[in-house]
Every structure is written in structure tokens, then in C-alpha cells.
N, C-alpha and C positions, 0 to 999 in steps of 0.2 A: 814283746814280744809279738810276735805276727796269729793272723788268726788264719783257720782254715776251717771248711765247709766236709765236714764229715758225712758219712755216707755209711751204715752200719749195717752187713745181713751178720746172722747169727742161721747156722748152721747145724745143731747137732751132727754128730755124724751115729749111725744108723752100729743102733748093738749098747751104745752105751748107756747104764744103768742108770734108771732117774735118783739114784743117792750124790752119784759124778754133777749131773745136769743141776742137783737142787744146791750139793757144797759151791759151786765156782761158779749161779749165778746168784749165791751168797757174796760172798767176797772178792765177785764184780757188783755187787754190790757198797761193799764199802772201800775201792778202789776211784768209784768213779767220784764217793765227795771229800775221801785225800785230794784225787785232782780236781775235784772243783772245787776244794780249799788251800787248794795252792794257785790257781788261776790255767792250770790247763783245760779244766773243764768249762766253756762259759755258759755251755747253753744247750739241753739234750732235749730234741720229740720224737713222739714215733708214729708215724702215716694213721690212720683211724685206719679199723681191719690191717695189718700191717706189721708184719710179725719184723721190723727193722728200724733203725733208728737210725735220725739224722744233727746233727751234732754243730756249732760252731764248739774251733781248740784250741787250744794258743800255747805256742813254743816259740821258741827263738828259729827253727827252721825247719825244714819237712823232717832232714834226716832226726834233728834230737824228738819231731811226732813219733815218726816214727819206734825209734829206739827207745826213748825216754817215758814218754809217754801215751801209746795208743798199745805201746808193745808191750805196758805194766799191767793189761788186765788180764787179767784168768783166763778167760771168755778166746783174749785173740787168737789164740788159737783154730780155732768154731770158726770167724770172719771172715768174710771176705768185706775190700775197703774201696770208699771210691775217695778220694783228699784229693780238692779243690783250692788254694792254698786262695785268700781274696786278699785283694785293696778294697778303701776306702771310696765311697760313692762319695762325687761334691753332694749331690740330691739328698742324699740320708739326712731322713730330717734327726734321729739320733745323735750327727754331728754336733756336741758342743760348742769347737774354741776352731774349729776349722783344720786345725791338725791330725784330728783321725784315721 
């Protein structure tokens, strides 16, 4: 699987009831755990003081990332995404065997 850096900004549409927001956030948490269990969500951070997320996601290619991974998130209709494909750097201290 390829790795992608994904920046996500979620904006709740005006007029959306709090019950709907709470329901989507709860189902989003469940779906994120599922995607982590299948290896599609590797890491996720929230910058201090910001309402956006930055994560490392994995998929076979960018089409699969959008369609079968990010597209399955309950909050996706409210999200703006910036996707950057990643490749291993030769000086990455996390490289174990030189093939990552």
C-alpha cells in the first residue's frame, strides 16, 4: 500500500442540528477505528488550537484512497481534503531494512 499525507478540514454546514453533528462524530470515531484496524489509517494528529486533522493514510492508490477509504467517512460530505502522495526518504530514521 502507498502512504498519503492527508490534511482534513471539517466545516459543519450552517443550520445543522447538534444531534446530527453528534451522531456523525460518533460514527466517524467508529469508522476511524475500523480503518485503523485494516491498516488504512496509520496515524492521525490535530494541530494544537485548530479544528483540522493531519494524518498518514494508506491505500493501493489515490483513487482507492478517495473512493474506498476517505469516501466512507461519515463526515466526508463536510470535509475539505488536501492529499499528498508520499514516498520513503533515504534518510528516514524509521526505515528498518532500507526498502521502505
